[in-house]
PAZAPA-4460 file (N, C-alpha, C; in steps of 0.05 Angstrom, whole numbers, plus 32768, in hexadecimal, padded with zeros to 4 digits):
% residues 258
    n_x    n_y    n_z   ca_x   ca_y   ca_z    c_x    c_y    c_z   seq   type   mol
   806B   8018   8232   8055   801F   8220   8057   800F   8207     1      M     A
   8041   8003   81FE   8041   7FF3   81E5   8029   7FFA   81D4     2      N     A
   8028   7FED   81BD   8013   7FF4   81AA   7FF7   7FEE   81B5     3      L     A
   7FF4   7FD7   81C2   7FD9   7FD0   81CC   7FCF   7FE3   81E2     4      N     A
   7FE1   7FED   81F2   7FD8   7FFE   8208   7FCF   8019   81FF     5      S     A
   7FD5   8022   81E7   7FCE   803C   81DD   7FB9   803C   81C7     6      T     A
   7FAD   8025   81C1   7F9A   8022   81AC   7F7F   801B   81B8     7      L     A
   7F6D   802F   81B9   7F52   802B   81C4   7F3F   8024   81AC     8      D     A
   7F39   800B   81AA   7F28   8002   8194   7F0C   800D   8194     9      L     A
   7F04   8018   81AB   7EE9   8023   81AD   7EE7   803E   819E    10      N     A
   7EFD   8048   8195   7EFD   8061   8186   7EFE   805C   8168    11      R     A
   7EF8   8043   815F   7EFB   803C   8143   7EEA   804E   8131    12      W     A
   7ED2   8056   813B   7EC0   8066   812B   7ECC   8082   8126    13      H     A
   7EDB   808C   8139   7EE8   80A5   8135   7EFE   80A3   8120    14      R     A
   7F0D   808D   8121   7F22   8089   810D   7F16   8089   80F1    15      W     A
   7F00   807B   80ED   7EF3   8079   80D3   7EEA   8095   80CA    16      L     A
   7EDE   80A4   80DD   7ED4   80BE   80D6   7EEB   80D1   80CD    17      Y     A
   7F00   80D1   80DD   7F17   80E3   80D6   7F23   80DA   80BB    18      V     A
   7F26   80C0   80B7   7F32   80B6   809E   7F20   80BE   8086    19      A     A
   7F06   80BB   8089   7EF3   80C2   8074   7EF3   80E0   806F    20      W     A
   7EF5   80EF   8084   7EF6   810D   8081   7F0F   8115   8072    21      F     A
   7F26   8109   8079   7F3F   810F   806B   7F3D   8108   804D    22      N     A
   7F30   80F1   8048   7F2D   80E8   802C   7F1C   80FC   801C    23      F     A
   7F06   8105   8028   7EF3   8116   801A   7EFE   8133   8017    24      V     A
   7F0A   813D   802C   7F13   8159   802C   7F2A   815E   8018    25      V     A
   7F38   8149   8011   7F4F   814B   7FFF   7F45   8155   7FE3    26      T     A
   7F2C   814D   7FDC   7F22   8154   7FC1   7F0A   8167   7FC3    27      Y     A
   7F09   8176   7FDA   7EF1   8186   7FDE   7EEE   819C   7FCA    28      R     A
   7F04   81A9   7FC1   7F02   81BF   7FAF   7F07   81B8   7F92    29      K     A
   7F09   819E   7F8C   7F0D   8196   7F70   7EF3   8191   7F62    30      T     A
   7EF2   8194   7F48   7ED9   8191   7F3A   7ED0   8173   7F39    31      T     A
   7EE3   8162   7F34   7EDD   8145   7F30   7EE0   8135   7F4A    32      L     A
   7EEB   8141   7F5F   7EED   8134   7F79   7EFE   811B   7F78    33      G     A
   7EF6   8106   7F86   7F05   80ED   7F87   7F09   80DF   7F6C    34      P     A
   7EFB   80E9   7F57   7EFF   80DD   7F3D   7F1C   80DE   7F34    35      F     A
   7F2B   80F1   7F3F   7F48   80F4   7F37   7F57   80DC   7F41    36      W     A
   7F4E   80CE   7F56   7F5B   80B6   7F60   7F58   80A0   7F4B    37      L     A
   7F44   80A1   7F3B   7F40   808D   7F26   7F4D   8094   7F0C    38      L     A
   7F4D   80AE   7F06   7F57   80B7   7EEC   7F74   80B1   7EE7    39      A     A
   7F85   80B6   7EFB   7FA2   80B2   7EF8   7FA9   8095   7EF3    40      G     A
   7FA1   8082   7F05   7FA7   8066   7F00   7F9A   805B   7EE7    41      P     A
   7F82   8064   7EE1   7F74   805A   7EC9   7F84   8061   7EB0    42      A     A
   7F8C   807A   7EAD   7F9C   8083   7E96   7FB7   8074   7E95    43      L     A
   7FC3   8070   7EAC   7FDC   8062   7EAE   7FD9   8046   7EA3    44      F     A
   7FC4   8038   7EAC   7FC0   801C   7EA4   7FB9   801A   7E86    45      I     A
   7FA8   802C   7E7C   7FA0   802B   7E60   7FB7   8031   7E4D    46      V     A
   7FC6   8047   7E52   7FDB   804F   7E40   7FF3   803D   7E42    47      I     A
   7FFE   803B   7E5B   8016   802A   7E5E   8010   800D   7E5A    48      L     A
   7FF8   8005   7E61   7FF0   7FE9   7E5D   7FF1   7FE1   7E40    49      G     A
   7FE8   7FF3   7E2E   7FE8   7FED   7E11   8005   7FEC   7E07    50      S     A
   8016   7FFD   7E13   8032   7FFD   7E0A   8041   7FE4   7E13    51      I     A
   803F   7FDE   7E2D   804E   7FC9   7E39   8043   7FAD   7E32    52      F     A
   802B   7FAC   7E28   8021   7F93   7E1D   8032   7F8A   7E06    53      T     A
   803A   7F9D   7DF5   804B   7F97   7DDE   8068   7F93   7DE7    54      R     A
   8071   7FA4   7DFA   808D   7FA1   7E03   8091   7F85   7E10    55      V     A
   807E   7F7C   7E1F   8081   7F62   7E2C   8079   7F4B   7E1B    56      N     A
   806C   7F51   7E03   8063   7F3D   7DF1   8051   7F29   7DFF    57      D     A
   803D   7F34   7E0D   8029   7F24   7E1C   800E   7F2D   7E12    58      V     A
   7FFB   7F1B   7E0F   7FE0   7F23   7E06   7FD3   7F37   7E1A    59      P     A
   7FC4   7F49   7E0F   7FB8   7F5E   7E20   7FA5   7F54   7E35    60      G     A
   7F96   7F3E   7E2F   7F84   7F33   7E43   7F92   7F26   7E5A    61      D     A
   7FAC   7F22   7E58   7FBC   7F17   7E6E   7FCB   7F2D   7E7C    62      I     A
   7FD7   7F3F   7E6C   7FE9   7F53   7E78   7FDA   7F6A   7E85    63      F     A
   7FC4   7F74   7E79   7FB6   7F8B   7E83   7FAA   7F86   7E9F    64      L     A
   7F9C   7F6F   7EA4   7F93   7F6A   7EC0   7FAB   7F68   7ED3    65      P     A
   7FC0   7F5B   7ECA   7FD8   7F58   7EDB   7FE3   7F73   7EE2    66      Y     A
   7FE6   7F85   7ECF   7FF0   7FA0   7ED4   7FDD   7FB0   7EE4    67      M     A
   7FC3   7FAE   7EDF   7FB0   7FBE   7EED   7FB0   7FB8   7F0B    68      A     A
   7FB1   7F9E   7F12   7FB2   7F96   7F2E   7FCB   7FA1   7F3A    69      V     A
   7FE2   7F9F   7F2C   7FFB   7FA8   7F37   7FFB   7FC6   7F3C    70      G     A
   7FF1   7FD5   7F29   7FF0   7FF2   7F2C   7FDF   7FFB   7F44    71      V     A
   7FC7   7FF0   7F46   7FB5   7FF7   7F5C   7FC0   7FEF   7F77    72      I     A
   7FCC   7FD7   7F78   7FD8   7FCF   7F91   7FF0   7FE0   7F98    73      L     A
   7FFF   7FE8   7F84   8016   7FF9   7F89   800E   8014   7F95    74      W     A
   7FF7   801E   7F8C   7FEE   8037   7F98   7FE9   8034   7FB6    75      T     A
   7FDF   801C   7FBE   7FDB   8017   7FDB   7FF6   8014   7FE9    76      L     A
   8007   8003   7FDE   8021   7FFE   7FEB   8032   8018   7FEB    77      I     A
   8033   8025   7FD4   8043   803D   7FD2   803A   8053   7FE5    78      G     A
   801F   8056   7FE8   8015   806A   7FFA   801B   8063   8017    79      A     A
   8019   804A   801E   8020   8041   8039   803C   8048   8040    80      C     A
   804E   8045   802D   806B   804A   8032   8071   8068   8032    81      V     A
   806A   8076   801C   8073   8091   8019   8065   80A4   802C    82      T     A
   804B   80A0   8031   803C   80B2   8043   8044   80AF   8060    83      K     A
   804F   8097   8066   8056   8092   8082   806C   80A4   808D    84      S     A
   807E   80AD   807C   8094   80BD   8085   808C   80D8   808F    85      T     A
   8075   80E2   8086   806C   80FD   808E   8052   80FC   809F    86      L     A
   804A   80E4   80A7   8030   80E2   80B4   802E   80F2   80CD    87      V     A
   8043   80F4   80DD   8042   8103   80F6   8046   8121   80F1    88      F     A
   8054   8128   80DC   8056   8144   80D5   803B   814F   80CC    89      H     A
   802C   813F   80BD   8012   8147   80B3   7FFE   814A   80CA    90      R     A
   8002   813C   80E0   7FF0   813C   80F6   7FFC   8149   810F    91      N     A
   800D   815C   810A   801C   816A   8120   8008   8176   8134    92      R     A
   7FF3   8182   812B   7FE0   818F   813D   7FD3   817B   8150    93      A     A
   7FCB   8164   8146   7FBF   814F   8157   7FD2   8144   816B    94      Q     A
   7FEC   8142   8163   8000   8138   8176   8005   814C   818C    95      I     A
   8008   8165   8185   800E   8179   819A   7FF6   817E   81AC    96      L     A
   7FDE   817C   81A1   7FC6   8180   81B1   7FBF   8167   81C2    97      Q     A
   7FCA   8150   81BB   7FC4   8138   81C9   7FA9   812C   81C3    98      G     A
   7F9D   8134   81AC   7F82   812A   81A6   7F83   810E   819A    99      S     A
   7F9A   8106   818F   7F9D   80EB   8184   7FB9   80E1   818B   100      M     A
   7FBB   80C7   8190   7FD5   80BB   8195   7FE2   80B5   817B   101      T     A
   7FFC   80AF   817C   800B   80A8   8164   7FFF   808F   8157   102      L     A
   7FF6   807D   8167   7FEA   8064   815C   7FD1   806B   814D   103      I     A
   7FC0   807C   8158   7FA7   8083   814B   7FAC   8092   8131   104      E     A
   7FC0   80A3   8131   7FC7   80B2   8119   7FCF   809F   8103   105      I     A
   7FDF   808B   810A   7FE8   8077   80F6   7FD1   8067   80EC   106      S     A
   7FBE   805F   80FE   7FA7   8050   80F5   7F95   8060   80E2   107      V     A
   7F90   8079   80E9   7F80   808A   80D8   7F8D   808E   80BD   108      V     A
   7FA8   8091   80BD   7FB6   8095   80A3   7FB3   807D   8091   109      D     A
   7FB5   8065   809D   7FB3   804C   808D   7F96   8049   8083   110      I     A
   7F82   8050   8094   7F67   804E   808B   7F62   8060   8073   111      I     A
   7F6D   8079   8074   7F6A   808C   805E   7F76   8080   8044   112      S     A
   7F8E   8075   8047   7F9B   8068   802F   7F8A   8051   8025   113      V     A
   7F7F   8042   8037   7F6E   802B   802E   7F55   8034   8021   114      F     A
   7F49   804A   802A   7F31   8054   801C   7F37   805C   8000   115      L     A
   7F4F   8068   7FFB   7F57   806F   7FE0   7F5A   8056   7FCF   116      Q     A
   7F66   8042   7FDB   7F6A   8028   7FCD   7F4F   801C   7FC5   117      F     A
   7F3C   801C   7FD7   7F21   8011   7FD1   7F15   8021   7FBA   118      L     A
   7F18   803B   7FBA   7F0D   804B   7FA5   7F1A   8044   7F8A   119      H     A
   7F34   8041   7F8A   7F42   803B   7F71   7F3D   801E   7F68   120      Q     A
   7F35   800D   7F7A   7F2F   7FF2   7F73   7F18   7FEF   7F5F   121      S     A
   7F08   8004   7F5C   7EF3   8004   7F48   7EFF   8000   7F2C   122      L     A
   7F17   8009   7F28   7F25   8005   7F0E   7F28   7FE7   7F09   123      I     A
   7F2F   7FD8   7F1E   7F32   7FBB   7F1A   7F18   7FAE   7F13   124      L     A
   7F02   7FB7   7F1F   7EE8   7FAC   7F18   7EE2   7FAF   7EFA   125      V     A
   7EE9   7FC7   7EF0   7EE5   7FCC   7ED3   7EF7   7FBA   7EC2   126      V     A
   7F10   7FB8   7ECA   7F24   7FA8   7EBB   7F1B   7F8B   7EBA   127      V     A
   7F14   7F80   7ED1   7F0C   7F64   7ED2   7EF1   7F5F   7EC5   128      F     A
   7EE0   7F73   7EC4   7EC6   7F71   7EB6   7ECB   7F6F   7E98   129      A     A
   7EDF   7F7E   7E8E   7EE6   7F7E   7E72   7EF3   7F63   7E69   130      I     A
   7F06   7F5A   7E7A   7F16   7F43   7E72   7F0C   7F29   7E7F   131      Y     A
   7EF9   7F2C   7E91   7EED   7F14   7E9C   7EFC   7F0A   7EB5   132      G     A
   7EEE   7F04   7ECA   7EFA   7EF9   7EE2   7EE9   7EE3   7EEC   133      L     A
   7EF4   7ECB   7EED   7EE5   7EB4   7EF7   7EE7   7EB3   7F15   134      N     A
   7ED0   7EB5   7F23   7ED0   7EB5   7F40   7ED5   7E99   7F4B   135      F     A
   7EE6   7E98   7F60   7EEA   7E80   7F6F   7EF1   7E87   7F8B   136      S     A
   7EEF   7E74   7F9D   7EF5   7E7A   7FB9   7F12   7E81   7FBD   137      W     A
   7F23   7E7A   7FAA   7F3F   7E81   7FAC   7F43   7EA0   7FAC   138      Y     A
   7F30   7EAE   7FA1   7F32   7ECB   7FA0   7F32   7ED7   7FBC   139      L     A
   7F26   7EC9   7FCF   7F25   7ED4   7FEB   7F41   7ED6   7FF8   140      L     A
   7F54   7EC7   7FED   7F6F   7ECA   7FF7   7F7A   7EE6   7FF3   141      V     A
   7F6F   7EF3   7FDE   7F76   7F0F   7FD9   7F71   7F21   7FF2   142      T     A
   7F5B   7F1B   8000   7F55   7F2B   8018   7F6A   7F29   802D   143      L     A
   7F74   7F11   8030   7F8A   7F0D   8044   7FA3   7F1D   803C   144      L     A
   7FA9   7F1D   8022   7FC0   7F2C   8019   7FBC   7F4A   801E   145      G     A
   7FA4   7F54   8019   7F9F   7F70   801E   7FA1   7F77   803C   146      I     A
   7F97   7F65   804D   7F9A   7F69   806A   7FB7   7F6B   8072   147      V     A
   7FC8   7F5A   8067   7FE5   7F5B   806D   7FF1   7F75   8064   148      L     A
   7FE9   7F7F   804D   7FF4   7F99   8043   7FEC   7FAF   8056   149      I     A
   7FD3   7FAF   805E   7FC9   7FC4   8070   7FD8   7FC3   808B   150      V     A
   7FDB   7FAB   8096   7FEA   7FA8   80AF   8006   7FB2   80AD   151      V     A
   8013   7FAC   8097   802E   7FB6   8092   802E   7FD4   808E   152      N     A
   8019   7FDF   8083   8016   7FFC   8080   8015   8009   809B   153      G     A
   8008   7FFC   80AF   8006   8007   80CA   8021   8009   80D7   154      F     A
   8031   7FF3   80D7   804A   7FF5   80E5   805E   8007   80D6   155      W     A
   805C   8008   80BB   806C   801A   80AC   8066   8037   80B3   156      L     A
   804C   803D   80B6   8044   8058   80BE   8050   8060   80D8   157      S     A
   8051   804D   80EB   805C   8053   8105   807A   8056   8105   158      L     A
   8088   8042   80F8   80A5   8042   80F7   80B0   8059   80E6   159      V     A
   80A6   805B   80CE   80B0   8071   80BC   80A6   808C   80C6   160      F     A
   808F   808C   80D4   8085   80A5   80DF   8097   80B0   80F4   161      G     A
   80A1   809E   8106   80B4   80A6   811B   80CE   80AF   810F   162      I     A
   80D8   809F   80FC   80F2   80A6   80EF   80EF   80C0   80DF   163      L     A
   80D8   80C3   80D1   80D4   80DB   80C1   80D1   80F4   80D2   164      G     A
   80C6   80F1   80EB   80C4   8107   80FD   80E0   8111   8105   165      A     A
   80F2   80FE   8108   810E   8105   8111   811F   810D   80F9   166      R     A
   811C   80FF   80E3   812D   8104   80CB   811B   810C   80B4   167      Y     A
   8119   8125   80AE   8106   812E   809A   810E   8127   807E   168      R     A
   8127   8121   8079   8130   8119   805F   8127   80FD   8057   169      D     A
   811C   80EF   806B   8114   80D3   8065   80FF   80D2   804F   170      L     A
   80ED   80E5   804E   80D8   80E5   803A   80E3   80E5   801E   171      N     A
   80F8   80F6   8019   8104   80F7   7FFF   8112   80DD   7FF8   172      Q     A
   811F   80D2   800B   812E   80B8   8007   811A   80A2   8000   173      F     A
   8105   80A0   8010   80F1   808A   800B   80E3   808E   7FF0   174      V     A
   80DD   80A7   7FE9   80D0   80AC   7FCF   80E2   80A3   7FB8   175      A     A
   80FC   80A8   7FBA   810F   80A0   7FA6   8110   8082   7FA4   176      A     A
   8111   8074   7FBB   8112   8057   7FBB   80F9   804B   7FAF   177      V     A
   80E2   8057   7FB5   80C9   804C   7FAB   80C7   804F   7F8D   178      M     A
   80D2   8064   7F81   80D2   8066   7F64   80E1   8050   7F57   179      R     A
   80F8   8049   7F62   8109   8033   7F58   80FA   8019   7F5C   180      V     A
   80EF   8016   7F74   80E1   7FFD   7F7B   80CA   7FF7   7F68   181      A     A
   80BC   800C   7F60   80A6   8008   7F4D   80AF   7FFB   7F33   182      F     A
   80C6   8004   7F29   80D0   7FF9   7F10   80DC   7FDE   7F14   183      L     A
   80E7   7FD8   7F2C   80F3   7FBF   7F32   80DF   7FA9   7F3A   184      A     A
   80C6   7FB0   7F3D   80B1   7F9E   7F45   80A1   7F97   7F2C   185      T     A
   809A   7F7D   7F28   808B   7F75   7F10   806E   7F81   7F10   186      P     A
   806C   7F99   7F05   8053   7FA6   7F01   8050   7FAC   7EE3   187      I     A
   8064   7FBA   7ED8   8064   7FC0   7EBB   8070   7FA9   7EAC   188      L     A
   807B   7F95   7EB9   8086   7F7D   7EAC   807E   7F65   7EBC   189      W     A
   807E   7F4D   7EB0   8074   7F35   7EBD   808C   7F24   7EC4   190      M     A
   808B   7F1A   7EDD   80A1   7F09   7EE7   80A1   7EED   7EDB   191      A     A
   808B   7EE6   7ECE   8088   7ECB   7EC4   808C   7EC9   7EA6   192      T     A
   8096   7EDE   7E99   8099   7EDD   7E7C   80B3   7EEA   7E74   193      S     A
   80BF   7EE0   7E5F   80D7   7EEC   7E54   80EE   7EEE   7E68   194      G     A
   80FA   7F06   7E68   8111   7F0B   7E79   810A   7F0C   7E96   195      R     A
   80F0   7F0F   7E9C   80E7   7F10   7EB8   80EE   7EF6   7EC7   196      G     A
   80EF   7EE0   7EB9   80F5   7EC7   7EC5   8112   7EC5   7ECE   197      Q     A
   8124   7ED7   7EC4   8140   7ED6   7ECB   8146   7EE7   7EE4   198      Q     A
   8131   7EF4   7EEF   8135   7F06   7F05   812C   7EFA   7F20   199      L     A
   812D   7EE0   7F22   8123   7ED2   7F39   812E   7EDC   7F53   200      G     A
   8149   7EDE   7F55   8156   7EE6   7F6E   814E   7F02   7F76   201      I     A
   814A   7F14   7F62   8143   7F2F   7F68   8126   7F31   7F72   202      Y     A
   8115   7F20   7F67   80F9   7F20   7F70   80F6   7F16   7F8D   203      L     A
   8106   7F01   7F93   8105   7EF7   7FAF   810E   7F0C   7FC3   204      I     A
   8121   7F1D   7FBB   812B   7F32   7FCD   811A   7F4B   7FCD   205      A     A
   8105   7F4B   7FBC   80F4   7F63   7FBA   80DA   7F5E   7FCA   206      N     A
   80D8   7F6B   7FE2   80C0   7F66   7FF2   80A6   7F6F   7FE6   207      P     A
   80A8   7F84   7FD5   8090   7F8E   7FC8   8084   7F79   7FB5   208      F     A
   8094   7F6A   7FA8   808B   7F55   7F97   807A   7F41   7FA6   209      Y     A
   8083   7F39   7FBD   8075   7F25   7FCD   805A   7F2F   7FD7   210      H     A
   8059   7F48   7FDF   803F   7F53   7FE8   802C   7F57   7FD0   211      F     A
   8037   7F5D   7FB9   8026   7F5E   7FA1   801A   7F43   7F9A   212      L     A
   802B   7F2E   7F9C   8023   7F14   7F93   800D   7F08   7FA5   213      E     A
   800E   7F0D   7FBF   7FFA   7F00   7FD0   7FDE   7F0C   7FCC   214      I     A
   7FDD   7F23   7FBD   7FC3   7F2E   7FB6   7FBD   7F2A   7F99   215      V     A
   7FD1   7F2E   7F87   7FCC   7F2C   7F6B   7FC8   7F10   7F61   216      R     A
   7FD8   7EFD   7F6B   7FD6   7EE1   7F61   7FBA   7ED5   7F64   217      A     A
   7FAD   7ED8   7F7B   7F92   7ECD   7F7D   7F7E   7EDA   7F6A   218      P     A
   7F81   7EF4   7F65   7F6F   7F02   7F53   7F72   7EF8   7F37   219      L     A
   7F8A   7EF0   7F2F   7F8F   7EE7   7F14   7F8E   7EC9   7F12   220      L     A
   7F87   7EBB   7F27   7F85   7E9E   7F27   7FA0   7E90   7F26   221      G     A
   7FB4   7E9D   7F30   7FCF   7E91   7F31   7FD6   7E89   7F4D   222      M     A
   7FE7   7E74   7F50   7FF0   7E6B   7F6B   8003   7E7F   7F78   223      P     A
   8002   7E7F   7F92   8014   7E91   7FA1   802C   7E80   7FAB   224      I     A
   8044   7E8A   7FA6   805C   7E7C   7FAF   805D   7E7C   7FCE   225      S     A
   8065   7E66   7FDA   8068   7E64   7FF7   807D   7E79   8000   226      M     A
   8090   7E7E   7FEF   80A5   7E92   7FF6   8098   7EAD   7FFB   227      T     A
   8084   7EB4   7FEB   8076   7ECE   7FEE   8068   7ED0   8009   228      S     A
   805B   7EBA   8010   804D   7EB9   802A   8061   7EBC   8041   229      W     A
   8077   7EAD   803F   808B   7EAE   8055   8097   7ECA   8058   230      I     A
   809E   7ED7   8041   80AA   7EF1   8042   8095   7F05   804D   231      V     A
   807D   7F05   8043   8068   7F18   804B   8062   7F15   8069   232      A     A
   805F   7EFD   8073   8058   7EF9   808F   8070   7F00   80A1   233      L     A
   8088   7EFA   8098   80A0   7F00   80A8   80A4   7F1E   80AA   234      S     A
   80A0   7F2C   8094   80A3   7F49   8095   808D   7F56   80A7   235      I     A
   8075   7F4B   80A6   805F   7F55   80B6   8065   7F52   80D4   236      T     A
   806E   7F3A   80DC   8075   7F35   80F8   808C   7F46   8101   237      A     A
   80A1   7F47   80F1   80B9   7F57   80F9   80B2   7F74   80FA   238      A     A
   80A1   7F7E   80E8   809A   7F9A   80E7   808A   7FA2   8100   239      G     A
   8077   7F91   8108   8067   7F97   8120   8078   7F98   8139   240      L     A
   808B   7F86   813B   809E   7F86   8152   80AF   7F9F   8152   241      I     A
   80B9   7FA6   813A   80C9   7FBF   8138   80B9   7FD7   813F   242      L     A
   80A0   7FD9   8136   808F   7FF0   813B   808A   7FF2   8159   243      A     A
   8085   7FDC   8167   8080   7FDC   8183   8099   7FE6   8193   244      N     A
   80B0   7FDD   818B   80C9   7FE5   8198   80CF   8003   8193   245      E     A
   80CB   800C   817B   80D1   8028   8175   80BD   803A   8183   246      M     A
   80A4   8032   8184   8090   8042   8192   8097   8045   81AF   247      Y     A
   809F   802F   81BC   80A6   8030   81D8   80BE   8042   81DD   248      K     A
   80D2   8041   81CB   80EB   8050   81CF   80E9   806D   81C7   249      R     A
   80DB   8073   81B1   80DC   808E   81A6   80C1   809C   81A3   250      F     A
   80AB   808E   81A9   8091   809A   81A6   808E   80B4   81B5   251      G     A
   8098   80B5   81CD   8095   80CD   81DE   80A5   80E5   81D3   252      R     A
   80B8   80E0   81C1   80C9   80F6   81B6   80BD   8102   819D   253      L     A
   80AA   80F5   8191   809F   80FF   8178   8093   811C   817A   254      V     A
   8085   8123   8190   807B   813E   8193   8091   8153   8193   255      P     A
   80A9   814C   819C   80C0   815E   819C   80CB   8161   8180   256      L     A
   80CA   814B   8170   80D6   814B   8155   80C5   815A   8141   257      W     A
   80AA   8158   8144   8099   8163   812F   8095   8181   8133   258      V     A
***
């Protein structure tokens, strides 16, 4: 059994419907609805952006777009990682009823996360409208970077979902790691200024930095290091292989674990 044999692409409309339903129902009983997805990151960017502009001694028109892109992308990356550990627990009923395969559950979960990201991307539209964004075809490279993040989110959902079904403490461990990773990744600070330039070896070893760069650099008109492409593509290929192997070995045991 492998990934391709259990993924019926003809059911794509069902995946979109379920993902959209999950997105909408989350805010069904709130007054402002999905607006809360915008309020949190917007306040974070405005308040901390004004503080760290001075801490980093970088002009606001340079640092705020840099930080805004980093924060919004981190919501996508962070959600892909942290939500993956509980994805099969959240969908226990579908697994036991056999209405959806593990692959379909992972796909729907990633689509839901991506819908939230698209919604929060409206903040970037406002930021770039304020500070100006010169359009060029180089910006289209950003789409490739986002595709790579989503693909990695899929295999993470499957791998961490299987591990999280077996080891329930994994969620707490991953959440703790991601809090540290946020501070260790150039989002609130710039890797190209001040002391950030002295952290080269740590940035190379930080996979989150590379995935941020392949999306953020084109948006800001900056070149993408070949190292970032190599790391991102290597992790994507290795992750898909790992997901396929884990699914073949342990996929049938997940209903017993959840």
